[in-house]
C-alpha positions in Angstrom: -13.3 -51.3 -39.6 -9.8 -50.4 -40.7 -9.1 -47.3 -42.8 -7.7 -47.7 -46.2 -4.2 -46.3 -46.8 -4.1 -42.8 -48.3 -7.5 -41.9 -47.2 -7.5 -39.1 -44.5 -9.6 -39.7 -41.4 -11.9 -36.9 -40.4 -12.6 -36.6 -36.7 -15.8 -34.9 -35.7 -15.4 -31.9 -33.3 -16.9 -32.3 -29.8 -20.3 -31.0 -29.2 -19.1 -28.1 -27.0 -15.7 -26.5 -27.7 -14.3 -24.0 -25.2 -12.9 -20.9 -27.0 -10.2 -19.0 -25.2 -10.9 -15.3 -25.7 -7.8 -13.1 -25.7 -9.5 -9.8 -24.7 -11.6 -9.2 -21.5 -15.4 -9.6 -21.8 -15.7 -6.0 -20.5 -13.3 -3.1 -19.8 -11.9 -4.5 -16.6 -11.0 -1.2 -15.0 -14.7 -0.1 -14.7 -16.1 -1.9 -11.6 -19.7 -1.3 -12.7 -19.1 -3.3 -15.9 -17.3 -6.1 -14.1 -20.0 -6.3 -11.5 -22.7 -6.5 -14.3 -20.9 -9.3 -16.1 -20.2 -11.1 -12.8 -23.9 -11.0 -11.7 -25.1 -12.3 -15.1 -22.7 -15.2 -15.2 -22.2 -16.4 -11.6 -24.0 -19.7 -10.8 -25.8 -19.4 -7.5 -27.4 -22.3 -5.6 -27.3 -24.1 -2.3 -23.9 -23.9 -0.6 -22.9 -25.3 2.8 -20.6 -23.8 5.4 -20.2 -24.9 9.0 -23.0 -27.5 8.5 -25.4 -24.8 7.5 -27.0 -24.5 4.1 -27.3 -21.1 2.3 -29.5 -20.5 -0.7 -28.6 -18.4 -3.8 -24.9 -18.5 -2.7 -21.6 -19.1 -4.4 -18.1 -19.9 -3.1 -15.0 -17.7 -3.0 -13.2 -20.0 -5.5 -16.1 -19.7 -7.9 -16.1 -15.9 -7.7 -12.3 -15.7 -8.3 -12.7 -18.2 -11.2 -15.3 -16.1 -12.9 -13.6 -12.7 -12.3 -10.4 -14.2 -13.8 -12.4 -15.3 -16.8 -14.1 -12.0 -17.2 -10.9 -10.0 -17.2 -8.9 -12.7 -19.0 -6.1 -13.2 -16.5 -4.2 -16.2 -15.1 -3.2 -14.2 -12.0 -5.7 -15.2 -9.3 -4.3 -12.7 -6.9 -5.2 -9.9 -9.4 -8.7 -11.4 -9.7 -9.0 -11.6 -6.0 -8.1 -7.9 -5.5 -10.7 -7.0 -8.1 -13.3 -9.1 -6.3 -12.5 -7.4 -3.0 -13.0 -4.0 -4.7 -16.5 -5.3 -5.5 -17.3 -6.6 -2.0 -15.9 -3.4 -0.5 -19.0 -1.7 -2.0 -21.2 -4.3 -0.4 -22.0 -5.9 -3.8 -21.8 -9.3 -2.1 -20.7 -10.5 1.3 -19.5 -13.4 3.4 -22.6 -15.3 4.7 -21.2 -15.0 8.2 -20.1 -11.3 7.7 -16.7 -12.2 9.1 -14.2 -11.4 6.3 -13.6 -10.1 2.8 -13.5 -12.3 -0.4 -11.2 -15.3 -0.1 -10.1 -17.6 -2.9 -11.3 -20.8 -1.2 -14.0 -23.3 -2.0 -15.1 -23.5 1.7 -16.0 -19.8 1.9 -19.5 -18.9 0.9 -20.9 -15.6 -0.3 -24.3 -14.1 -1.2 -25.4 -10.9 -3.0 -26.5 -8.1 -0.7 -30.2 -7.8 -0.1 -31.9 -4.6 0.9 -35.6 -4.6 1.8 -36.0 -7.9 0.0 -34.3 -6.6 -3.2 -31.1 -8.2 -4.4 -28.1 -6.0 -5.0 -27.7 -4.5 -8.5 -24.6 -3.9 -10.4 -25.9 -0.4 -10.9 -25.0 0.3 -7.3 -21.3 -0.4 -8.0 -19.0 2.3 -9.3 -15.4 3.3 -9.3 -12.2 2.5 -11.2 -9.8 -0.4 -10.6 -6.5 1.5 -11.4 -4.4 -1.6 -11.7 -6.2 -2.5 -14.9 -6.5 1.0 -16.5 -5.0 1.5 -19.9 -1.9 3.6 -20.3 -2.5 7.2 -21.4 0.3 6.9 -24.1 -1.1 6.0 -27.5 2.2 4.3 -28.4 2.1 1.9 -25.4 1.7 -1.8 -26.4 2.1 -5.0 -24.5 5.1 -6.0 -26.5 7.3 -2.9 -26.0 8.4 -1.3 -22.8 6.5 1.9 -22.2 8.5 5.1 -21.5 6.1 6.0 -18.7 7.4 4.9 -15.3 3.8 4.8 -14.0 2.4 2.8 -16.9 0.0 0.1 -15.5 1.4 -2.4 -18.1 5.0 -1.8 -17.1 5.5 -4.9 -14.9 3.8 -7.1 -17.5 6.0 -5.7 -20.2 9.1 -6.2 -18.2 8.2 -9.8 -17.4 7.4 -10.5 -21.1 10.7 -9.0 -22.3 12.7 -10.6 -19.5 13.8 -7.3 -18.1 14.6 -6.6 -14.5 12.1 -4.4 -12.7 13.4 -0.8 -12.8 13.3 1.4 -9.7 10.9 4.3 -9.6 11.7 8.0 -9.8 14.1 9.3 -7.2 14.2 12.8 -5.8 17.1 15.0 -6.8 17.9 18.7 -6.4 17.1 20.8 -9.3 20.1 22.0 -11.3 18.3 24.7 -13.1 16.8 26.8 -10.4 15.8 30.3 -11.1 17.5 31.5 -7.9 21.2 31.5 -6.9 23.0 28.7 -5.3 22.9 30.5 -1.9 19.1 30.3 -2.1 19.1 26.5 -2.3 19.9 26.3 1.4 17.2 26.7 3.9 17.2 30.3 5.1 16.7 30.1 8.8 16.7 33.3 10.8 18.7 31.6 13.6 21.6 31.2 11.1 21.5 34.8 10.1 22.3 36.4 13.5 25.2 36.0 15.9 24.9 33.2 18.4 25.0 35.6 21.4 21.9 37.4 20.0 20.0 34.1 19.5 20.9 33.0 23.1 19.4 36.1 24.6 15.8 35.6 23.4 13.2 33.1 24.4 11.7 30.3 22.2 8.5 32.3 21.4 10.5 35.2 20.0 12.7 32.8 18.0 9.6 31.3 16.3 8.3 34.8 15.6 11.5 35.8 14.0 11.6 32.6 11.9 8.0 33.4 10.6 9.0 36.9 9.6 12.2 35.7 7.9 10.3 33.0 6.0 7.7 35.5 4.8 10.5 37.8 3.6 12.5 35.3 1.5 9.5 33.5 0.1 8.1 36.9 -1.2 11.6 37.7 -2.6 11.7 34.4 -4.4 8.2 35.0 -5.8 9.4 38.4 -7.2 12.4 36.7 -8.8 10.1 34.2 -10.5 8.0 37.1 -11.9 11.2 38.8 -13.1 12.2 35.7 -14.9 8.8 35.5 -16.7 9.1 39.2 -17.6 12.7 39.0 -18.9 12.8 35.6 -20.7 9.2 35.3 -22.0 7.1 38.5 -22.0 9.8 40.9 -23.3 11.1 38.6 -26.1 7.6 37.9 -27.3 6.8 41.6 -27.4 10.1 42.6 -29.1 9.9 39.9 -31.8 6.3 40.6 -32.7 5.3 37.0 -31.7 2.3 37.9 -29.7 0.6 35.2 -27.8 -2.1 33.3 -29.7 -4.9 34.5 -27.5 -3.8 38.1 -28.2 -3.7 37.6 -31.9 -7.2 36.1 -31.9 -8.4 39.1 -29.9 -7.1 41.5 -32.6 -8.7 39.4 -35.3 
């Protein structure tokens, strides 16, 4: 039967529609929650490996598929790492006890059983740090976070087409409390004439170095205390701006 012109055709939706969820089913950084969702949803049954049949089993590919669905990622390597964090706690294991979780349909796994009881997600704990949320309340997926250690940083750089930035580098402090001469390592061997150092044995040299280190570290500590006294304690006392805890004590 042909449709008449001008009359829209209504197509009935299929019986089962797959809805893609944007957010994870559970908070993915908590292994206990991922383990609980995994155990509830994984389809176990008879699986074969090396011509042997195993009951209540699942394949490595099925495990990675489900974990990727639970945490809502297309990165199978990330899902595999999370799955290995679960099997590291003996939540499930390779049926031959030969290796960790692998993303392969030929590898077969079963839940751990102890005294006839199947493993429970309550036995799993820990945090998967790669999926933790950033501590900054202003961090979003669409803007580059200021924190160099933000767990979303690589994802943000990829989304914004930015080059990966190097991490923090060590540099000497330019605002040290001590003088420039104190920045150099103060070795006793450099403070005495060469002829004096050549006359003593190695044991005595080590002894002198220990004494010298004790002297200059204590001196630096005193300088730090003097800094606190001169630049913090005395100005607070002279201006009448007593510390908050002191004001509460008087109240």
